[in-house]
C-alpha positions in Angstrom: 46.4 30.8 -49.5 42.9 32.2 -52.3 40.4 29.9 -53.2 42.4 26.9 -50.3 40.5 24.5 -48.5 40.5 24.7 -44.7 39.5 23.1 -41.2 38.4 25.3 -38.0 36.3 25.7 -35.2 33.6 27.8 -35.0 35.3 30.5 -32.1 32.5 33.2 -32.4 28.7 33.3 -33.9 27.3 36.7 -34.9 24.3 38.4 -37.1 26.7 39.5 -39.5 27.9 36.1 -40.0 30.6 33.6 -37.5 34.0 33.4 -37.1 36.5 30.4 -37.2 40.1 29.9 -35.9 41.0 27.0 -38.5 43.7 24.7 -37.8 46.5 26.9 -38.8 45.6 29.6 -36.2 44.6 32.3 -38.2 40.9 33.8 -37.6 38.4 34.7 -40.7 34.9 35.5 -41.6 32.1 32.9 -43.3 29.5 36.2 -44.0 26.3 35.6 -43.2 25.6 35.4 -46.6 28.2 32.1 -47.6 25.5 30.1 -44.5 24.4 28.2 -47.3 24.6 24.5 -48.9 26.4 24.8 -51.7 23.0 23.9 -53.7 22.3 27.0 -51.8 19.8 26.5 -50.0 19.8 27.0 -45.6 21.2 25.0 -43.2 19.5 22.1 -41.6 21.7 22.2 -38.6 22.6 25.6 -38.7 26.3 26.3 -37.4 26.8 27.3 -33.1 30.3 27.8 -31.6 32.3 24.9 -31.2 31.4 23.0 -34.6 34.1 22.0 -36.5 33.4 22.7 -40.0 35.7 22.6 -43.2 35.5 25.7 -45.2 36.8 27.6 -48.6 39.0 30.0 -48.0 38.1 33.5 -50.8 41.6 35.4 -49.9 41.7 38.9 -47.3 40.6 41.8 -47.3 42.0 45.5 -46.9 42.3 44.9 -43.3 44.1 41.2 -44.7 41.1 39.2 -42.6 40.2 35.9 -44.2 36.7 36.2 -46.4 35.6 32.2 -46.2 32.8 30.3 -47.1 31.2 27.7 -46.1 31.6 23.8 -47.3 30.4 22.1 -43.9 30.5 20.5 -41.1 32.5 18.9 -40.6 32.1 15.2 -37.5 34.4 14.6 -34.6 35.4 11.7 -36.4 37.9 10.0 -33.5 35.5 9.6 -30.7 33.2 8.1 -32.8 36.2 5.8 -33.9 36.5 5.5 -29.8 32.6 4.8 -30.4 33.1 2.1 -32.5 35.5 -0.1 -30.9 33.9 0.6 -26.9 30.8 -0.9 -29.7 33.4 -3.9 -31.0 34.5 -4.8 -27.1 30.6 -5.1 -25.7 29.9 -7.2 -28.6 32.6 -9.8 -27.9 32.9 -9.8 -24.3 29.4 -10.5 -24.7 29.7 -13.4 -27.7 32.4 -15.3 -25.4 30.3 -15.2 -22.5 27.5 -16.6 -24.5 29.4 -19.0 -26.1 30.9 -19.7 -23.0 27.0 -21.0 -20.5 26.5 -22.3 -24.3 29.4 -25.5 -24.4 29.6 -25.3 -19.4 25.4 -25.9 -21.2 26.4 -29.5 -23.8 28.8 -30.7 -21.8 25.5 -31.2 -18.7 23.7 -32.5 -21.7 26.5 -35.0 -22.6 27.3 -36.4 -19.1 23.1 -36.8 -18.0 22.9 -38.7 -22.0 25.6 -41.0 -20.9 24.5 -41.2 -17.2 27.3 -40.0 -15.7 26.7 -37.1 -11.8 26.1 -33.8 -13.2 
């Protein structure tokens, strides 16, 4: 299982690192020295409990616990896709309403132009 990438959720943040429960059910530790971006700079937005993260499994220690290397936070994709769908539906409803109002106004103008009762 060495040097493979996996995703998981941060379950506990301690002064010495963060415990992550991988999607496959195993728990590992990201040592505080590993909590940096790949270029070695400190995180602008530190990880906290509940965050989804992408990690590299760097093997096991003597007691069999997983050693993890932080790669990056993972956004919650389903929420974004749901928001995009909701935004699209809202825009579509707005467009249909404005189109209907425009058609009604156009019909009124045509009737007035022809001298018909509005």
